[in-house]
C-alpha distance (Angstrom), angle and dihedral (degrees) to the residues before:
residue distance angle dihedral
M1 . . .
V2 3.81 . .
Y3 3.78 119.5 .
T4 3.80 114.9 -166.4
K5 3.77 119.8 -164.3
S6 3.79 133.7 169.2
L7 3.78 127.2 -139.8
H8 3.81 117.4 -178.9
K9 3.77 118.0 -135.4
I10 3.76 108.1 -110.8
S11 3.81 112.7 -99.1
P12 3.81 132.0 153.0
E13 3.80 90.0 -98.4
A14 3.80 96.9 44.7
R15 3.76 117.3 123.8
E16 3.77 128.1 171.7
C17 3.81 120.5 -99.8
H18 3.79 121.0 -155.1
I19 3.80 128.4 -138.9
E20 3.80 115.4 -157.2
T21 3.82 97.1 -168.7
G22 3.76 138.5 10.8
Y23 3.77 129.9 -118.0
K24 3.81 122.3 -117.2
S25 3.77 128.9 -161.7
G26 3.78 117.0 167.9
E27 3.79 108.7 -57.9
Y28 3.80 93.0 -11.1
E29 3.79 125.5 90.1
V30 3.81 123.3 -173.2
I31 3.81 117.4 -148.5
R32 3.80 138.1 141.3
I33 3.77 123.4 -66.6
E34 3.80 122.2 -111.1
P35 3.81 130.1 -160.1
R36 3.82 90.9 -104.9
Y37 3.83 88.9 69.8
K38 3.78 96.1 55.2
D39 3.83 96.9 98.7
G40 3.78 92.5 54.2
V41 3.79 91.7 45.5
A42 3.78 91.1 50.1
E43 3.80 91.9 50.6
L44 3.81 92.7 50.2
L45 3.80 91.8 49.3
M46 3.79 95.3 52.0
P47 3.84 92.6 100.5
L48 3.82 87.7 59.2
W49 3.78 102.1 32.7
G50 3.79 106.6 25.7
P51 3.82 117.3 -139.0
D52 3.81 96.0 -24.3
R53 3.82 116.4 116.7
E54 3.80 115.6 -134.1
K55 3.80 135.3 157.3
N56 3.80 124.7 -127.4
A57 3.81 139.1 135.7
A58 3.80 114.9 -37.3
Y59 3.79 143.7 -166.4
L60 3.79 115.0 -149.3
H61 3.79 123.3 -160.9
R62 3.82 117.0 -171.3
G63 3.79 89.4 -25.8
S64 3.82 97.3 -43.3
V65 3.79 127.3 103.8
V66 3.81 109.7 -118.2
G67 3.81 103.1 163.1
V68 3.78 142.3 22.6
H69 3.78 137.0 -173.9
G70 3.79 126.7 164.1
H71 3.78 143.1 178.3
F72 3.78 131.2 -149.8
A73 3.77 127.7 -156.5
C74 3.79 121.9 -115.8
C75 3.79 139.8 168.9
W76 3.83 123.0 -128.4
Q77 3.79 132.0 -177.0
A78 3.80 135.7 -154.9
G79 3.80 142.1 163.9
Q80 3.79 136.7 37.1
P81 2.94 112.3 -60.3
D82 3.75 85.5 28.8
Q83 3.78 123.0 -116.4
K84 3.81 122.2 -157.0
Y85 3.79 124.4 -136.3
L86 3.79 129.7 -167.2
C87 3.80 107.5 -135.5
V88 3.79 139.7 167.6
A89 3.77 131.4 -133.0
G90 3.78 123.8 -152.8
S91 3.79 116.3 -131.3
D92 3.79 146.6 165.1
A93 3.81 100.6 26.3
V94 3.80 112.1 178.4
V95 3.82 132.6 157.0
H96 3.80 120.9 -172.6
P97 3.83 111.0 -109.9
D98 3.83 91.5 -120.2
H99 3.82 91.0 58.7
R100 3.78 101.5 43.2
R101 3.80 123.4 116.4
H102 3.80 90.3 41.7
G103 3.81 93.5 102.2
L104 3.80 92.6 -112.2
L105 3.80 95.2 143.6
R106 3.80 90.7 52.0
I107 3.82 91.6 46.5
Q108 3.79 95.4 51.3
T109 3.81 92.3 43.4
S110 3.82 90.3 52.1
M111 3.80 88.8 50.9
A112 3.80 91.5 51.3
L113 3.81 92.0 49.1
R114 3.79 91.2 51.2
E115 3.79 89.8 49.8
L116 3.79 94.4 48.1
E117 3.82 99.6 43.1
N118 3.80 93.8 87.8
S119 3.79 96.3 33.2
A120 3.81 130.8 103.3
Y121 3.80 90.9 -101.7
H122 3.82 117.1 105.7
F123 3.81 106.6 -171.2
D124 3.79 142.6 15.2
I125 3.82 107.4 -136.2
C126 3.79 119.0 -172.9
L127 3.82 117.5 -173.6
G128 3.79 96.8 -179.8
S129 3.79 110.3 45.3
N130 3.80 115.4 159.7
A131 3.79 126.1 -160.7
Y132 3.83 93.7 -92.4
T133 3.81 98.2 50.9
E134 3.80 92.4 36.6
R135 3.80 94.4 59.0
S136 3.79 91.4 50.6
S137 3.82 93.4 44.6
I138 3.81 95.7 49.5
K139 3.81 89.8 55.6
L140 3.81 87.6 56.8
G141 3.80 96.0 49.6
W142 3.80 108.4 -83.5
K143 3.80 118.7 135.5
V144 3.80 130.0 -151.2
V145 3.80 116.1 -116.4
E146 3.79 99.9 -177.4
E147 3.78 144.3 -47.3
L148 3.79 114.5 -91.3
R149 3.81 117.4 -116.8
S150 3.78 133.7 -170.5
M151 3.77 141.8 -159.9
N152 3.78 115.8 -134.3
R153 3.77 139.3 -162.6
K154 3.81 115.2 -160.2
S155 3.78 128.2 -172.5
W156 3.80 114.1 -123.0
V157 3.81 88.3 -146.8
R158 3.80 90.6 57.1
G159 3.78 91.0 46.2
L160 3.79 91.3 53.7
A161 3.80 91.6 46.7
R162 3.79 91.2 55.1
K163 3.80 91.1 56.4
I164 3.82 97.9 49.2
P165 3.86 115.6 52.5
L166 3.82 95.8 -153.8
I167 3.80 92.1 51.6
H168 3.81 89.5 42.8
R169 3.82 92.1 58.9
A170 3.79 92.3 44.4
Y171 3.80 90.0 49.7
H172 3.81 91.3 55.1
R173 3.80 92.0 50.0
L174 3.79 92.5 47.8
Y175 3.80 93.4 45.5
N176 3.81 92.5 51.9
R177 3.81 95.4 41.3
S178 3.80 92.9 109.8
A179 3.82 93.5 53.0
T180 3.81 117.3 116.4
Q181 3.83 91.0 -138.2
Q182 3.79 126.1 59.3
P183 3.83 111.7 -71.5
S184 3.80 115.1 -103.2
E185 3.76 125.9 -150.9
S186 3.82 89.6 -150.1
A187 3.80 100.1 45.3
I188 3.78 114.6 54.8
Q189 3.80 116.5 -173.7
P190 3.81 111.0 -152.4
F191 3.81 100.1 -175.1
H192 3.82 94.8 58.2
V193 3.80 92.4 78.4
L194 3.81 91.9 46.3
D195 3.81 92.1 48.8
R196 3.79 92.8 45.9
N197 3.79 94.6 49.4
Y198 3.79 92.8 47.2
G199 3.80 90.5 49.2
R200 3.79 90.3 53.9
T201 3.80 94.7 50.7
K202 3.81 106.3 31.7
N203 3.82 95.0 92.7
F204 3.80 92.6 58.8
N205 3.80 99.9 23.8
Q206 3.82 109.3 135.7
S207 3.81 98.0 178.0
G208 3.79 95.5 87.7
I209 3.83 89.7 -127.8
V210 3.81 117.4 133.2
L211 3.81 126.3 -167.0
E212 3.81 118.4 -147.0
K213 3.81 138.0 168.0
K214 3.80 96.6 -139.7
P215 3.81 132.6 55.5
R216 3.79 125.3 -112.0
P217 3.83 97.7 -135.7
E218 3.80 99.3 -175.0
A219 3.81 96.7 43.2
M220 3.83 93.4 43.7
A221 3.80 92.4 49.9
M222 3.80 91.6 47.9
L223 3.80 91.3 51.9
V224 3.82 91.1 50.2
S225 3.80 89.7 50.2
R226 3.82 92.9 49.5
Q227 3.81 92.8 54.5
G228 3.79 92.4 65.0
Y229 3.77 129.4 -131.1
D230 3.80 129.7 -97.6
G231 3.82 96.7 -159.7
R232 3.80 97.6 -108.6
I233 3.80 118.9 141.5
R234 3.79 109.6 -89.0
H235 3.78 142.2 143.8
V236 3.79 116.0 -90.0
R237 3.81 107.5 -103.8
D238 3.79 104.7 -164.2
Q239 3.79 132.1 142.1
Q240 3.79 92.4 -86.9
F241 3.80 91.5 53.0
Y242 3.81 93.9 50.5
A243 3.81 92.5 46.4
W244 3.81 90.0 54.5
R245 3.78 107.7 31.4
Y246 3.81 100.9 65.6
Q247 3.80 95.2 55.0
N248 3.82 92.0 89.4
P249 3.84 105.6 132.9
L250 3.82 91.4 -158.2
S251 3.81 93.1 67.9
E252 3.78 138.6 48.8
Y253 3.81 120.3 -144.2
R254 3.78 140.8 -162.8
F255 3.80 124.1 -161.8
L256 3.80 122.8 -153.9
F257 3.80 114.4 -163.2
W258 3.83 124.9 -166.7
E259 3.77 103.0 -153.9
K260 3.78 114.4 164.2
G261 3.82 103.7 144.3
G262 3.80 91.6 -5.2
L263 3.77 132.4 -31.9
K264 3.80 109.0 -40.8
G265 3.80 100.4 162.5
F266 3.78 147.4 -2.9
L267 3.79 138.2 -164.0
V268 3.82 124.5 -164.0
L269 3.81 123.4 -153.0
Q270 3.79 125.4 -163.2
Q271 3.78 133.1 -160.3
V272 3.82 117.2 -170.9
L273 3.80 110.0 -134.7
H274 3.81 124.3 -132.7
N275 3.81 96.1 19.3
N276 3.82 98.0 100.6
S277 3.78 94.0 -129.5
D278 3.78 133.9 127.6
A279 3.81 91.2 -151.7
I280 3.80 116.1 128.8
Q281 3.79 125.2 -162.4
I282 3.81 128.9 -157.2
V283 3.80 100.4 -135.7
D284 3.80 103.6 173.6
W285 3.79 139.8 8.5
E286 3.79 144.4 165.8
A287 3.78 130.3 -178.7
A288 3.78 136.9 177.7
S289 3.81 90.2 -140.4
V290 3.79 143.3 7.3
E291 3.81 88.5 -108.1
V292 3.80 91.7 58.4
L293 3.79 91.0 49.1
S294 3.81 90.4 49.3
D295 3.81 91.4 51.5
L296 3.80 91.2 51.6
L297 3.80 92.9 49.8
Q298 3.80 92.7 47.1
T299 3.80 90.4 51.4
V300 3.81 92.6 50.8
I301 3.81 90.5 51.2
H302 3.81 95.1 43.5
W303 3.81 98.0 44.2
G304 3.79 100.1 32.5
G305 3.80 106.3 49.6
F306 3.79 87.4 -161.8
G307 3.79 121.7 -178.5
S308 3.80 92.2 -141.3
I309 3.80 134.8 9.5
S310 3.81 123.4 -178.2
I311 3.80 138.1 -178.4
W312 3.79 132.3 -176.3
S313 3.79 107.1 -101.7
L314 3.80 104.6 177.6
T315 3.81 96.8 100.4
L316 3.82 101.8 21.7
A317 3.79 119.5 133.9
D318 3.81 117.2 -110.7
D319 3.81 93.8 -112.0
M320 3.81 91.5 55.6
I321 3.80 92.0 48.0
K322 3.81 88.1 53.1
V323 3.81 91.5 51.5
L324 3.80 91.8 48.7
T325 3.80 91.5 48.5
R326 3.80 90.5 50.3
H327 3.80 88.8 55.1
G328 3.79 94.4 52.3
F329 3.81 102.8 -90.8
S330 3.79 118.4 139.0
G331 3.78 131.8 -166.0
A332 3.77 116.6 -99.1
G333 3.82 94.6 -155.9
K334 3.79 121.6 -157.3
S335 3.76 122.4 -33.9
N336 3.79 115.1 -99.1
S337 3.80 91.7 -141.5
S338 3.78 123.6 62.9
E339 3.81 88.0 -157.2
S340 3.82 93.9 60.7
S341 3.79 100.6 36.5
T342 3.79 123.4 103.5
R343 3.79 121.7 -139.0
I344 3.79 140.8 -171.6
I345 3.81 111.7 -118.7
V346 3.81 127.7 -179.2
K347 3.79 140.2 -177.3
P348 3.83 135.0 -178.5
L349 3.80 108.2 -122.3
H350 3.80 99.3 -151.8
S351 3.77 123.1 76.6
G352 3.81 108.5 -98.4
G353 3.80 91.3 10.4
H354 3.81 119.2 165.3
W355 3.80 122.8 -111.5
S356 3.79 91.5 -129.3
M357 3.79 139.0 84.2
G358 3.80 120.8 -156.1
G359 3.80 88.9 -12.4
R360 3.83 91.2 -54.5
D361 3.82 119.2 124.7
L362 3.82 107.6 -117.1
L363 3.81 92.6 -150.4
D364 3.82 95.1 56.4
I365 3.81 108.7 87.1
S366 3.82 91.6 -157.4
N367 3.82 86.8 70.6
W368 3.82 92.8 62.2
D369 3.82 134.0 85.3
L370 3.81 104.9 -165.2
R371 3.80 133.6 -174.4
P372 3.81 129.9 172.3
I373 3.80 91.7 -117.4
Y374 3.82 88.3 71.8
S375 3.82 91.7 64.3
D376 3.78 128.7 81.8
G377 3.80 94.1 -123.7
V378 3.82 95.2 70.2
């Protein structure tokens, strides 16, 4: 017997939804999750999350968890003057290999849609749909907005190290040299070089750029507010959002603040834990000027020595693309494989709902302002 239950990740906008009855299909029954299922859920999610223990939606089969799919609440804004919309985002969908091809993903998604139709949520926005979840979602009414694209900056030293095993092993040892534990050839730690270099220069640093491990929610939100808003569809980035969003235990972050005469810019870097990669992603940013943004990027490159840095480029302004290009970033273009590409998919949750937010067409990518920090994988 499979029991499927949903438990929203806790966010400032999260509110509980109620299910009056379950959903049955053959030997599978879909109902809400309870705390007693958390160990099984955590075990099933280990391929996605590593060793961390989290609770989300679960399928149970004869007492064992065999599937999971969750949603978390979020708040988006659009239009001028801006209007705010409570939304949900699907995340962490996994079905055990022995129980696939039973339509479980479709069943649990149908259950969630039925639950959410009369709720306060307006849209389901997914910023990381893969080929598997996309096919199932489109059958249930989602539409594709666009394929996500990135700009990347890769180190030629790292590229050479990947091609020659002896250099590759030496590179790992050198990169982890500043670690307090013994260096590991299988677990590179990208932020150690950044932290070490900042520690060496902070006493005579004249750039006004400060590196920290925690966000400054109030100051970051105030800077975002001061920069104005063009009405494009974006996640609300207020103090409450910044205080909550960077608590994800599956990622490690670094925050660079440009603060001559007050905070004038910030750049946030993310490293995904447990994936054995030295790849770094720029997940959020704000700057009072192009010059401030350029300074922040140059500092990341100079201090970090990263093998690979990426940033979502699909909705970037032309002036930011020019700055990134000047600092060695290049466009990744579209993926050559539909199976490996990642797309934005959306769906109104209310019957007869409009495909627009704040008067902006949801299916027109020019109406969006997207950053990785809005997605569940960051």
